[in-house]
PAKEPA-976232 format. One record per residue (C-alpha): residue number from 0; x, y, z. Coordinates in nm, 2 decimals. Layout:
// residues N
<NUM,<X,Y,Z>>
...
This chain:
// residues 248
<0,<3.17,0.26,1.68>>
<1,<2.82,0.29,1.53>>
<2,<2.57,0.55,1.63>>
<3,<2.21,0.55,1.55>>
<4,<2.05,0.83,1.34>>
<5,<1.73,0.93,1.53>>
<6,<1.59,1.10,1.22>>
<7,<1.58,0.77,1.03>>
<8,<1.56,0.51,1.30>>
<9,<1.28,0.47,1.58>>
<10,<1.06,0.69,1.38>>
<11,<0.76,0.51,1.52>>
<12,<0.82,0.69,1.85>>
<13,<0.81,1.05,1.93>>
<14,<1.14,1.22,1.89>>
<15,<1.21,1.27,2.26>>
<16,<1.16,0.90,2.32>>
<17,<1.40,0.79,2.06>>
<18,<1.73,0.85,2.25>>
<19,<1.60,0.61,2.52>>
<20,<1.51,0.36,2.25>>
<21,<1.85,0.38,2.08>>
<22,<2.02,0.31,2.43>>
<23,<1.79,0.02,2.47>>
<24,<1.88,-0.11,2.13>>
<25,<2.25,-0.10,2.24>>
<26,<2.37,0.23,2.10>>
<27,<2.58,0.44,2.32>>
<28,<2.58,0.74,2.07>>
<29,<2.33,0.90,1.85>>
<30,<2.31,1.17,1.57>>
<31,<2.01,1.36,1.44>>
<32,<1.90,1.61,1.17>>
<33,<1.78,1.94,1.29>>
<34,<1.52,1.83,1.57>>
<35,<1.30,2.13,1.55>>
<36,<1.05,2.29,1.31>>
<37,<1.21,2.62,1.31>>
<38,<1.58,2.76,1.27>>
<39,<1.52,2.94,1.59>>
<40,<1.32,2.73,1.83>>
<41,<1.18,2.81,2.17>>
<42,<1.41,2.76,2.47>>
<43,<1.17,2.50,2.62>>
<44,<1.21,2.29,2.30>>
<45,<1.58,2.30,2.32>>
<46,<1.58,2.21,2.69>>
<47,<1.34,1.92,2.61>>
<48,<1.57,1.78,2.34>>
<49,<1.88,1.82,2.56>>
<50,<1.71,1.66,2.86>>
<51,<1.61,1.36,2.65>>
<52,<1.97,1.32,2.54>>
<53,<2.10,1.33,2.89>>
<54,<1.85,1.12,3.06>>
<55,<1.88,0.84,2.80>>
<56,<2.27,0.85,2.88>>
<57,<2.37,0.86,2.52>>
<58,<2.63,1.07,2.36>>
<59,<2.52,1.30,2.07>>
<60,<2.79,1.29,1.81>>
<61,<2.64,1.45,1.51>>
<62,<2.39,1.74,1.47>>
<63,<2.26,1.90,1.15>>
<64,<2.19,2.27,1.11>>
<65,<1.84,2.37,1.02>>
<66,<1.80,2.27,0.65>>
<67,<1.46,2.42,0.57>>
<68,<1.16,2.21,0.47>>
<69,<1.32,1.88,0.41>>
<70,<1.00,1.70,0.30>>
<71,<0.94,1.96,0.04>>
<72,<1.29,1.93,-0.10>>
<73,<1.49,2.20,0.08>>
<74,<1.84,2.08,0.16>>
<75,<2.01,2.35,0.36>>
<76,<2.02,2.73,0.40>>
<77,<2.40,2.78,0.35>>
<78,<2.37,2.88,-0.02>>
<79,<2.02,3.02,0.00>>
<80,<2.01,3.38,-0.11>>
<81,<1.84,3.62,0.13>>
<82,<1.84,3.37,0.43>>
<83,<2.19,3.45,0.56>>
<84,<2.07,3.61,0.88>>
<85,<1.85,3.30,0.95>>
<86,<2.14,3.07,0.88>>
<87,<2.38,3.25,1.11>>
<88,<2.12,3.27,1.39>>
<89,<2.07,2.89,1.35>>
<90,<2.45,2.83,1.35>>
<91,<2.49,3.01,1.69>>
<92,<2.21,2.80,1.85>>
<93,<2.33,2.46,1.70>>
<94,<2.69,2.53,1.82>>
<95,<2.55,2.61,2.17>>
<96,<2.36,2.29,2.18>>
<97,<2.67,2.10,2.06>>
<98,<2.88,2.27,2.33>>
<99,<2.64,2.18,2.60>>
<100,<2.60,1.82,2.50>>
<101,<2.97,1.76,2.38>>
<102,<2.88,1.70,2.02>>
<103,<3.18,1.74,1.80>>
<104,<3.03,1.72,1.45>>
<105,<2.80,1.97,1.29>>
<106,<2.66,1.91,0.95>>
<107,<2.60,2.22,0.72>>
<108,<2.39,2.10,0.41>>
<109,<2.48,2.33,0.11>>
<110,<2.13,2.39,-0.01>>
<111,<1.99,2.38,-0.36>>
<112,<2.17,2.69,-0.50>>
<113,<2.50,2.74,-0.67>>
<114,<2.81,2.82,-0.47>>
<115,<2.87,3.20,-0.44>>
<116,<3.11,3.41,-0.24>>
<117,<2.82,3.45,0.01>>
<118,<2.80,3.07,0.04>>
<119,<3.17,3.04,0.13>>
<120,<3.13,3.33,0.38>>
<121,<2.84,3.15,0.55>>
<122,<3.05,2.83,0.56>>
<123,<3.34,3.01,0.71>>
<124,<3.13,3.18,0.97>>
<125,<2.97,2.84,1.06>>
<126,<3.32,2.68,1.08>>
<127,<3.46,2.95,1.31>>
<128,<3.15,2.93,1.54>>
<129,<3.18,2.54,1.54>>
<130,<3.55,2.58,1.63>>
<131,<3.47,2.79,1.92>>
<132,<3.24,2.51,2.05>>
<133,<3.51,2.25,1.99>>
<134,<3.34,2.10,1.69>>
<135,<3.42,2.02,1.33>>
<136,<3.20,2.12,1.03>>
<137,<3.11,1.86,0.77>>
<138,<2.99,1.89,0.42>>
<139,<2.78,1.61,0.28>>
<140,<2.73,1.51,-0.08>>
<141,<2.36,1.40,-0.14>>
<142,<2.18,1.18,-0.39>>
<143,<1.82,1.20,-0.48>>
<144,<1.82,1.60,-0.47>>
<145,<1.86,1.70,-0.84>>
<146,<1.92,2.07,-0.76>>
<147,<2.18,2.00,-0.49>>
<148,<2.53,2.08,-0.64>>
<149,<2.75,1.87,-0.41>>
<150,<2.72,1.51,-0.53>>
<151,<3.07,1.36,-0.51>>
<152,<3.35,1.36,-0.27>>
<153,<3.57,1.55,-0.51>>
<154,<3.31,1.83,-0.53>>
<155,<3.31,1.85,-0.15>>
<156,<3.68,1.85,-0.14>>
<157,<3.69,2.15,-0.38>>
<158,<3.44,2.34,-0.17>>
<159,<3.64,2.25,0.15>>
<160,<3.95,2.39,0.00>>
<161,<3.77,2.71,-0.09>>
<162,<3.64,2.75,0.25>>
<163,<4.00,2.72,0.38>>
<164,<3.92,2.63,0.75>>
<165,<4.10,2.34,0.93>>
<166,<3.79,2.20,1.10>>
<167,<3.60,2.15,0.78>>
<168,<3.58,1.80,0.65>>
<169,<3.39,1.55,0.43>>
<170,<3.08,1.37,0.57>>
<171,<3.13,1.03,0.36>>
<172,<2.78,0.90,0.34>>
<173,<2.86,0.56,0.16>>
<174,<2.50,0.53,0.03>>
<175,<2.48,0.89,-0.12>>
<176,<2.83,0.85,-0.27>>
<177,<2.77,0.51,-0.42>>
<178,<2.43,0.61,-0.55>>
<179,<2.60,0.91,-0.73>>
<180,<2.86,0.68,-0.90>>
<181,<3.15,0.78,-0.67>>
<182,<3.43,0.52,-0.63>>
<183,<3.41,0.43,-0.25>>
<184,<3.74,0.25,-0.27>>
<185,<3.92,0.60,-0.32>>
<186,<3.79,0.73,0.01>>
<187,<4.05,0.54,0.19>>
<188,<4.32,0.76,0.04>>
<189,<4.16,1.07,0.21>>
<190,<4.09,0.95,0.56>>
<191,<4.26,1.26,0.69>>
<192,<3.99,1.47,0.52>>
<193,<3.69,1.27,0.65>>
<194,<3.51,1.39,0.95>>
<195,<3.22,1.15,0.97>>
<196,<3.09,0.85,0.80>>
<197,<2.74,0.73,0.75>>
<198,<2.60,0.40,0.61>>
<199,<2.30,0.25,0.44>>
<200,<2.29,-0.01,0.17>>
<201,<2.21,0.04,-0.19>>
<202,<1.97,0.02,-0.38>>
<203,<1.70,0.10,-0.13>>
<204,<1.87,0.28,0.15>>
<205,<1.82,0.00,0.39>>
<206,<2.03,-0.15,0.66>>
<207,<2.34,-0.34,0.57>>
<208,<2.29,-0.65,0.40>>
<209,<1.95,-0.55,0.22>>
<210,<2.14,-0.42,-0.09>>
<211,<2.46,-0.48,-0.29>>
<212,<2.72,-0.26,-0.12>>
<213,<3.02,-0.42,0.05>>
<214,<2.96,-0.16,0.34>>
<215,<3.18,-0.35,0.59>>
<216,<3.45,-0.39,0.34>>
<217,<3.47,-0.02,0.28>>
<218,<3.46,0.04,0.65>>
<219,<3.74,-0.19,0.71>>
<220,<3.95,0.00,0.45>>
<221,<3.88,0.32,0.62>>
<222,<3.97,0.20,0.95>>
<223,<4.29,0.03,0.82>>
<224,<4.39,0.37,0.69>>
<225,<4.32,0.54,1.01>>
<226,<3.96,0.64,1.04>>
<227,<3.86,0.63,1.40>>
<228,<3.54,0.81,1.41>>
<229,<3.18,0.71,1.46>>
<230,<2.98,0.55,1.18>>
<231,<2.62,0.67,1.16>>
<232,<2.34,0.42,1.09>>
<233,<2.13,0.64,0.87>>
<234,<1.90,0.41,0.68>>
<235,<1.54,0.32,0.64>>
<236,<1.47,0.00,0.84>>
<237,<1.37,-0.29,0.65>>
<238,<1.40,-0.59,0.88>>
<239,<1.39,-0.37,1.19>>
<240,<1.69,-0.58,1.32>>
<241,<2.03,-0.47,1.43>>
<242,<2.19,-0.81,1.37>>
<243,<2.39,-0.65,1.11>>
<244,<2.63,-0.51,1.37>>
<245,<2.74,-0.85,1.45>>
<246,<2.90,-0.88,1.11>>
<247,<3.08,-0.55,1.13>>
């Protein structure tokens, strides 16, 4: 089951038109990074976003917490000293959106700072609030962000163990992991610890078939070992075709 990442796909359209575009392209489900400019957006902005999802008749399956100024290089508030109150306020808002839309996966990017006791406390808070909304929390290794300390599945698993909450799992973005030199074949041995999967080909981060990764082979192994969740199409369109889905 593939879902469309609305922060990477259909970006030629205003954000509120992208859910309908995804539906028209054959996606029944979507995911998105934090869709607002601020950690605590106005109620009318939230209502407009939720309305666009509902009106398009797509299911929201993944939502990121506010991550700061992403174009400037920010990659999350969870480990950012001094922004704990802002982070926790955003967690409450994000979980409420998830509860209303039936979203079951919330992505808390670590941030460009070392893991401290406060970081772990923030993650535990987010996991507990997510659980109350019926959702899981996922931790994502990233590439292309030199200061970001979580780059491999092993590093994510170590942090997950430290957080010690049953609803915290790995977001296995095959592009980021492969770019960082991780062995994607080993992921199939940890399916029970994977909460969500995302794909893009490497190099280039384009759609499947534009790079050198055996994405469908890796997905087949994950599914054979019990992964039944969604797979997010989070790539930079090259051909602007979704024909790759025919080969999945």
